[in-house]
Structure formats: C-alpha cells, structure tokens
A tleap script that builds the chain and sets N, CA, C and O, in Angstrom:
source leaprc.protein.ff14SB
mol = sequence {
  NHIE SER LEU SER SER PRO LEU ALA GLU ILE
  PRO ARG LEU GLY VAL GLU PRO LEU GLY ALA
  PHE LEU PHE LYS GLN ALA ASP LEU ARG ARG
  GLU SER PHE GLN LEU ALA GLU SER SER ALA
  GLY TYR TRP GLY ARG ARG SER MET PHE PHE
  THR ALA SER LYS PRO ILE MET VAL ALA GLU
  PHE PHE ASN PRO GLY ARG LYS LEU ASN ARG
  LEU LEU MET LYS ILE ALA GLY THR GLU VAL
  SER GLY MET SER ILE CPHE
}
set mol.1.N position { 117.703 66.490 99.014 }
set mol.1.CA position { 116.626 67.465 98.909 }
set mol.1.C position { 116.810 68.498 100.005 }
set mol.1.O position { 117.164 68.150 101.132 }
set mol.2.N position { 116.576 69.759 99.691 }
set mol.2.CA position { 116.867 70.829 100.649 }
set mol.2.C position { 115.994 70.776 101.896 }
set mol.2.O position { 116.414 71.266 102.945 }
set mol.3.N position { 114.789 70.197 101.824 }
set mol.3.CA position { 113.938 70.138 103.014 }
set mol.3.C position { 114.513 69.218 104.078 }
set mol.3.O position { 114.224 69.393 105.262 }
set mol.4.N position { 115.324 68.240 103.680 }
set mol.4.CA position { 115.941 67.348 104.652 }
set mol.4.C position { 117.328 67.833 105.057 }
set mol.4.O position { 117.972 67.209 105.901 }
set mol.5.N position { 117.791 68.910 104.485 }
set mol.5.CA position { 119.093 69.477 104.808 }
set mol.5.C position { 119.064 70.101 106.197 }
set mol.5.O position { 118.038 70.640 106.613 }
set mol.6.N position { 120.187 70.031 106.923 }
set mol.6.CA position { 120.251 70.725 108.213 }
set mol.6.C position { 119.970 72.227 108.084 }
set mol.6.O position { 119.517 72.858 109.038 }
set mol.7.N position { 120.234 72.789 106.915 }
set mol.7.CA position { 120.002 74.223 106.715 }
set mol.7.C position { 118.524 74.577 106.772 }
set mol.7.O position { 118.177 75.740 106.979 }
set mol.8.N position { 117.647 73.593 106.590 }
set mol.8.CA position { 116.207 73.852 106.692 }
set mol.8.C position { 115.814 74.276 108.103 }
set mol.8.O position { 114.732 74.828 108.303 }
set mol.9.N position { 116.681 74.024 109.086 }
set mol.9.CA position { 116.410 74.406 110.478 }
set mol.9.C position { 116.673 75.890 110.746 }
set mol.9.O position { 116.198 76.419 111.751 }
set mol.10.N position { 117.402 76.561 109.888 }
set mol.10.CA position { 117.809 77.951 110.143 }
set mol.10.C position { 116.623 78.876 110.412 }
set mol.10.O position { 116.696 79.661 111.358 }
set mol.11.N position { 115.540 78.831 109.641 }
set mol.11.CA position { 114.420 79.741 109.938 }
set mol.11.C position { 113.775 79.519 111.310 }
set mol.11.O position { 113.060 80.386 111.812 }
set mol.12.N position { 114.030 78.363 111.905 }
set mol.12.CA position { 113.427 78.045 113.205 }
set mol.12.C position { 114.406 78.185 114.371 }
set mol.12.O position { 114.125 77.689 115.462 }
set mol.13.N position { 115.534 78.840 114.172 }
set mol.13.CA position { 116.541 78.940 115.234 }
set mol.13.C position { 116.084 79.793 116.412 }
set mol.13.O position { 116.542 79.589 117.536 }
set mol.14.N position { 115.201 80.729 116.171 }
set mol.14.CA position { 114.771 81.610 117.266 }
set mol.14.C position { 115.936 82.447 117.761 }
set mol.14.O position { 116.543 83.183 116.983 }
set mol.15.N position { 116.260 82.343 119.050 }
set mol.15.CA position { 117.337 83.155 119.628 }
set mol.15.C position { 118.686 82.442 119.598 }
set mol.15.O position { 119.689 83.012 120.028 }
set mol.16.N position { 118.730 81.203 119.097 }
set mol.16.CA position { 120.013 80.498 119.004 }
set mol.16.C position { 120.887 81.198 117.968 }
set mol.16.O position { 120.428 81.443 116.853 }
set mol.17.N position { 122.128 81.525 118.305 }
set mol.17.CA position { 123.010 82.180 117.333 }
set mol.17.C position { 123.276 81.278 116.125 }
set mol.17.O position { 123.430 80.064 116.260 }
set mol.18.N position { 123.327 81.893 114.956 }
set mol.18.CA position { 123.597 81.146 113.731 }
set mol.18.C position { 124.935 80.420 113.825 }
set mol.18.O position { 125.046 79.266 113.414 }
set mol.19.N position { 125.951 81.094 114.367 }
set mol.19.CA position { 127.269 80.466 114.492 }
set mol.19.C position { 127.229 79.207 115.335 }
set mol.19.O position { 127.865 78.211 114.992 }
set mol.20.N position { 126.489 79.239 116.433 }
set mol.20.CA position { 126.378 78.054 117.293 }
set mol.20.C position { 125.757 76.896 116.519 }
set mol.20.O position { 126.202 75.754 116.637 }
set mol.21.N position { 124.736 77.191 115.733 }
set mol.21.CA position { 124.103 76.161 114.912 }
set mol.21.C position { 125.088 75.608 113.885 }
set mol.21.O position { 125.230 74.393 113.750 }
set mol.22.N position { 125.771 76.504 113.159 }
set mol.22.CA position { 126.676 76.052 112.104 }
set mol.22.C position { 127.790 75.174 112.653 }
set mol.22.O position { 128.101 74.131 112.078 }
set mol.23.N position { 128.392 75.589 113.762 }
set mol.23.CA position { 129.540 74.847 114.275 }
set mol.23.C position { 129.156 73.523 114.927 }
set mol.23.O position { 130.038 72.751 115.305 }
set mol.24.N position { 127.868 73.244 115.068 }
set mol.24.CA position { 127.403 71.926 115.525 }
set mol.24.C position { 127.377 70.911 114.381 }
set mol.24.O position { 127.293 69.708 114.625 }
set mol.25.N position { 127.448 71.384 113.143 }
set mol.25.CA position { 127.342 70.497 111.987 }
set mol.25.C position { 128.652 69.729 111.810 }
set mol.25.O position { 129.712 70.334 111.648 }
set mol.26.N position { 128.578 68.403 111.841 }
set mol.26.CA position { 129.774 67.553 111.782 }
set mol.26.C position { 130.547 67.714 110.476 }
set mol.26.O position { 131.772 67.592 110.468 }
set mol.27.N position { 129.855 67.986 109.381 }
set mol.27.CA position { 130.514 68.071 108.075 }
set mol.27.C position { 130.812 69.510 107.654 }
set mol.27.O position { 131.077 69.761 106.479 }
set mol.28.N position { 130.774 70.445 108.583 }
set mol.28.CA position { 130.943 71.863 108.253 }
set mol.28.C position { 132.314 72.127 107.643 }
set mol.28.O position { 133.338 71.662 108.144 }
set mol.29.N position { 132.309 72.881 106.555 }
set mol.29.CA position { 133.544 73.351 105.922 }
set mol.29.C position { 133.391 74.847 105.728 }
set mol.29.O position { 132.325 75.322 105.335 }
set mol.30.N position { 134.448 75.587 106.002 }
set mol.30.CA position { 134.399 77.041 105.885 }
set mol.30.C position { 135.508 77.513 104.964 }
set mol.30.O position { 136.649 77.062 105.067 }
set mol.31.N position { 135.163 78.431 104.055 }
set mol.31.CA position { 136.171 79.052 103.204 }
set mol.31.C position { 136.789 80.231 103.944 }
set mol.31.O position { 136.336 80.600 105.028 }
set mol.32.N position { 137.805 80.808 103.365 }
set mol.32.CA position { 138.518 81.929 103.972 }
set mol.32.C position { 137.617 83.138 104.173 }
set mol.32.O position { 136.639 83.334 103.451 }
set mol.33.N position { 137.968 83.947 105.174 }
set mol.33.CA position { 137.284 85.225 105.377 }
set mol.33.C position { 137.645 86.185 104.260 }
set mol.33.O position { 138.739 86.122 103.699 }
set mol.34.N position { 136.723 87.067 103.947 }
set mol.34.CA position { 136.978 88.221 103.103 }
set mol.34.C position { 136.600 89.435 103.937 }
set mol.34.O position { 135.567 89.435 104.606 }
set mol.35.N position { 137.438 90.477 103.898 }
set mol.35.CA position { 137.208 91.699 104.667 }
set mol.35.C position { 136.890 92.852 103.735 }
set mol.35.O position { 137.354 92.886 102.596 }
set mol.36.N position { 136.093 93.802 104.223 }
set mol.36.CA position { 135.760 94.990 103.436 }
set mol.36.C position { 135.451 96.149 104.369 }
set mol.36.O position { 135.045 95.959 105.515 }
set mol.37.N position { 135.655 97.361 103.849 }
set mol.37.CA position { 135.246 98.578 104.547 }
set mol.37.C position { 134.196 99.263 103.682 }
set mol.37.O position { 134.422 99.498 102.495 }
set mol.38.N position { 133.049 99.582 104.274 }
set mol.38.CA position { 131.981 100.246 103.526 }
set mol.38.C position { 132.357 101.700 103.271 }
set mol.38.O position { 133.294 102.221 103.875 }
set mol.39.N position { 131.624 102.349 102.378 }
set mol.39.CA position { 131.884 103.763 102.092 }
set mol.39.C position { 131.624 104.634 103.315 }
set mol.39.O position { 132.139 105.749 103.396 }
set mol.40.N position { 130.830 104.142 104.270 }
set mol.40.CA position { 130.555 104.881 105.510 }
set mol.40.C position { 131.597 104.592 106.593 }
set mol.40.O position { 131.512 105.134 107.694 }
set mol.41.N position { 132.579 103.738 106.283 }
set mol.41.CA position { 133.645 103.459 107.234 }
set mol.41.C position { 133.413 102.270 108.145 }
set mol.41.O position { 134.177 102.060 109.087 }
set mol.42.N position { 132.376 101.486 107.885 }
set mol.42.CA position { 132.127 100.283 108.688 }
set mol.42.C position { 132.896 99.103 108.098 }
set mol.42.O position { 132.937 98.924 106.881 }
set mol.43.N position { 133.502 98.307 108.967 }
set mol.43.CA position { 134.219 97.120 108.528 }
set mol.43.C position { 133.299 95.913 108.588 }
set mol.43.O position { 132.438 95.798 109.460 }
set mol.44.N position { 133.510 95.018 107.636 }
set mol.44.CA position { 132.726 93.799 107.601 }
set mol.44.C position { 133.568 92.627 107.164 }
set mol.44.O position { 134.694 92.784 106.692 }
set mol.45.N position { 133.002 91.454 107.331 }
set mol.45.CA position { 133.653 90.239 106.860 }
set mol.45.C position { 132.574 89.283 106.372 }
set mol.45.O position { 131.417 89.351 106.786 }
set mol.46.N position { 132.986 88.397 105.486 }
set mol.46.CA position { 132.074 87.357 105.032 }
set mol.46.C position { 132.871 86.078 104.808 }
set mol.46.O position { 134.082 86.098 104.586 }
set mol.47.N position { 132.156 84.985 104.874 }
set mol.47.CA position { 132.757 83.680 104.657 }
set mol.47.C position { 131.670 82.740 104.154 }
set mol.47.O position { 130.507 82.844 104.544 }
set mol.48.N position { 132.066 81.831 103.288 }
set mol.48.CA position { 131.142 80.830 102.774 }
set mol.48.C position { 131.316 79.552 103.592 }
set mol.48.O position { 132.430 79.064 103.782 }
set mol.49.N position { 130.196 79.026 104.068 }
set mol.49.CA position { 130.173 77.755 104.788 }
set mol.49.C position { 129.490 76.722 103.907 }
set mol.49.O position { 128.655 77.058 103.068 }
set mol.50.N position { 129.854 75.461 104.108 }
set mol.50.CA position { 129.191 74.356 103.416 }
set mol.50.C position { 128.854 73.290 104.446 }
set mol.50.O position { 129.705 72.906 105.249 }
set mol.51.N position { 127.621 72.814 104.425 }
set mol.51.CA position { 127.194 71.683 105.229 }
set mol.51.C position { 126.152 70.928 104.421 }
set mol.51.O position { 125.324 71.536 103.744 }
set mol.52.N position { 126.192 69.616 104.492 }
set mol.52.CA position { 125.308 68.773 103.675 }
set mol.52.C position { 125.425 69.156 102.200 }
set mol.52.O position { 124.444 69.117 101.457 }
set mol.53.N position { 126.645 69.526 101.788 }
set mol.53.CA position { 126.941 69.940 100.407 }
set mol.53.C position { 126.156 71.167 99.970 }
set mol.53.O position { 126.021 71.412 98.771 }
set mol.54.N position { 125.640 71.936 100.906 }
set mol.54.CA position { 124.880 73.151 100.597 }
set mol.54.C position { 125.669 74.366 101.071 }
set mol.54.O position { 126.242 74.343 102.161 }
set mol.55.N position { 125.707 75.440 100.256 }
set mol.55.CA position { 126.432 76.648 100.664 }
set mol.55.C position { 125.545 77.603 101.460 }
set mol.55.O position { 124.333 77.673 101.257 }
set mol.56.N position { 126.178 78.326 102.358 }
set mol.56.CA position { 125.517 79.445 103.038 }
set mol.56.C position { 126.576 80.517 103.272 }
set mol.56.O position { 127.610 80.259 103.887 }
set mol.57.N position { 126.304 81.724 102.773 }
set mol.57.CA position { 127.237 82.828 102.984 }
set mol.57.C position { 126.797 83.603 104.220 }
set mol.57.O position { 125.630 83.965 104.365 }
set mol.58.N position { 127.751 83.846 105.100 }
set mol.58.CA position { 127.498 84.623 106.310 }
set mol.58.C position { 128.323 85.899 106.207 }
set mol.58.O position { 129.541 85.850 106.034 }
set mol.59.N position { 127.653 87.038 106.315 }
set mol.59.CA position { 128.317 88.340 106.267 }
set mol.59.C position { 127.957 89.120 107.519 }
set mol.59.O position { 126.816 89.081 107.980 }
set mol.60.N position { 128.937 89.830 108.066 }
set mol.60.CA position { 128.740 90.630 109.278 }
set mol.60.C position { 129.387 91.990 109.069 }
set mol.60.O position { 130.455 92.091 108.466 }
set mol.61.N position { 128.744 93.025 109.566 }
set mol.61.CA position { 129.370 94.343 109.648 }
set mol.61.C position { 129.413 94.739 111.104 }
set mol.61.O position { 128.508 94.413 111.873 }
set mol.62.N position { 130.473 95.451 111.489 }
set mol.62.CA position { 130.740 95.739 112.894 }
set mol.62.C position { 130.548 97.213 113.195 }
set mol.62.O position { 130.927 98.075 112.401 }
set mol.63.N position { 129.957 97.496 114.347 }
set mol.63.CA position { 129.877 98.868 114.834 }
set mol.63.C position { 131.274 99.329 115.218 }
set mol.63.O position { 132.054 98.548 115.763 }
set mol.64.N position { 131.600 100.585 114.941 }
set mol.64.CA position { 132.920 101.076 115.332 }
set mol.64.C position { 133.058 101.063 116.852 }
set mol.64.O position { 132.072 101.178 117.581 }
set mol.65.N position { 134.263 100.924 117.302 }
set mol.65.CA position { 134.516 100.931 118.740 }
set mol.65.C position { 135.885 100.382 119.055 }
set mol.65.O position { 136.622 99.963 118.161 }
set mol.66.N position { 136.221 100.384 120.328 }
set mol.66.CA position { 137.550 99.955 120.756 }
set mol.66.C position { 137.821 98.494 120.416 }
set mol.66.O position { 138.922 98.152 119.985 }
set mol.67.N position { 136.834 97.638 120.606 }
set mol.67.CA position { 137.032 96.215 120.335 }
set mol.67.C position { 137.361 95.991 118.858 }
set mol.67.O position { 138.277 95.237 118.531 }
set mol.68.N position { 136.616 96.642 117.973 }
set mol.68.CA position { 136.872 96.517 116.547 }
set mol.68.C position { 138.234 97.096 116.201 }
set mol.68.O position { 138.979 96.502 115.422 }
set mol.69.N position { 138.567 98.249 116.769 }
set mol.69.CA position { 139.866 98.864 116.488 }
set mol.69.C position { 141.009 97.940 116.893 }
set mol.69.O position { 141.996 97.826 116.167 }
set mol.70.N position { 140.888 97.277 118.048 }
set mol.70.CA position { 141.932 96.335 118.479 }
set mol.70.C position { 142.039 95.173 117.494 }
set mol.70.O position { 143.141 94.746 117.151 }
set mol.71.N position { 140.902 94.668 117.045 }
set mol.71.CA position { 140.910 93.573 116.079 }
set mol.71.C position { 141.586 93.999 114.782 }
set mol.71.O position { 142.421 93.268 114.249 }
set mol.72.N position { 141.232 95.174 114.272 }
set mol.72.CA position { 141.825 95.648 113.018 }
set mol.72.C position { 143.318 95.895 113.170 }
set mol.72.O position { 144.086 95.612 112.250 }
set mol.73.N position { 143.744 96.420 114.324 }
set mol.73.CA position { 145.172 96.637 114.553 }
set mol.73.C position { 145.902 95.300 114.606 }
set mol.73.O position { 147.016 95.180 114.096 }
set mol.74.N position { 145.290 94.308 115.212 }
set mol.74.CA position { 145.896 92.980 115.276 }
set mol.74.C position { 146.044 92.399 113.874 }
set mol.74.O position { 147.086 91.841 113.531 }
set mol.75.N position { 144.993 92.535 113.065 }
set mol.75.CA position { 145.045 92.031 111.691 }
set mol.75.C position { 146.099 92.781 110.892 }
set mol.75.O position { 146.860 92.166 110.146 }
set mol.76.N position { 146.155 94.107 111.038 }
set mol.76.CA position { 147.107 94.920 110.281 }
set mol.76.C position { 148.544 94.621 110.685 }
set mol.76.O position { 149.451 94.701 109.856 }
set mol.77.N position { 148.756 94.279 111.948 }
set mol.77.CA position { 150.107 94.033 112.437 }
set mol.77.C position { 150.580 92.612 112.251 }
set mol.77.O position { 151.718 92.291 112.595 }
set mol.78.N position { 149.746 91.765 111.721 }
set mol.78.CA position { 150.065 90.351 111.579 }
set mol.78.C position { 149.682 89.910 110.180 }
set mol.78.O position { 148.653 90.321 109.643 }
set mol.79.N position { 150.513 89.080 109.604 }
set mol.79.CA position { 150.123 88.496 108.324 }
set mol.79.C position { 149.038 87.470 108.599 }
set mol.79.O position { 149.277 86.477 109.286 }
set mol.80.N position { 147.876 87.701 108.079 }
set mol.80.CA position { 146.738 86.820 108.316 }
set mol.80.C position { 146.488 86.023 107.046 }
set mol.80.O position { 146.088 86.577 106.022 }
set mol.81.N position { 146.726 84.728 107.119 }
set mol.81.CA position { 146.498 83.898 105.934 }
set mol.81.C position { 145.009 83.628 105.776 }
set mol.81.O position { 144.266 83.585 106.757 }
set mol.82.N position { 144.591 83.449 104.557 }
set mol.82.CA position { 143.210 83.085 104.292 }
set mol.82.C position { 142.233 84.240 104.345 }
set mol.82.O position { 141.031 84.010 104.478 }
set mol.83.N position { 142.705 85.482 104.246 }
set mol.83.CA position { 141.793 86.629 104.236 }
set mol.83.C position { 142.035 87.442 102.976 }
set mol.83.O position { 143.169 87.562 102.512 }
set mol.84.N position { 140.984 87.990 102.434 }
set mol.84.CA position { 141.099 88.879 101.290 }
set mol.84.C position { 140.078 89.989 101.431 }
set mol.84.O position { 139.138 89.885 102.218 }
set mol.85.N position { 140.266 91.048 100.670 }
set mol.85.CA position { 139.349 92.185 100.688 }
set mol.85.C position { 138.344 91.997 99.561 }
set mol.85.O position { 138.723 91.685 98.432 }
set mol.86.N position { 137.060 92.187 99.865 }
set mol.86.CA position { 136.037 92.079 98.805 }
set mol.86.C position { 135.430 93.416 98.538 }
set mol.86.O position { 134.553 93.535 97.683 }
savepdb mol mol.pdb
quit
C-alpha cells in the first residue's frame, strides 16, 4: 500500500534534499539519465528511480553558467553510456 511506502515521506522532507532521501533507500534502483535542451537553451536531465517497487521520476533543469558548460563539454568529449536525449 502506498501509505506504507518510503515514498510517502517525500511530502514531509522539509529542507532535506530529495537526492539524499532517495539514496538512503536500501532497495533503490535507478534507470539511465536522459538529457534534453529546452527551446530557451536550458539543459535538463531526468531519471526514473524505483524504491519499494514504486516509480518516481526526477527531472532537473540547470541554469546556464561555467559549471554547466564544463559538465556539457565533459559529456560531449566522452562517450557516456546510459544517457539518451528526450
């Protein structure tokens, strides 16, 4: 039942980062990242996580800047397995 699922705790996380919560789950499984660029030029990624046999999709979009540019250059210069464009 979803009320007994660890995911029922998500609305009560407060300031705890979602990633910190997810990676505490012993049975956590993560699918490959998918990357995308919005029409406004923002890059994003998403990935599906599973815990307690329940799915949760996490999507992030990044503000432009040097850190993001370095990440994108690293990805472009390296064959990255497990990533696709959505």
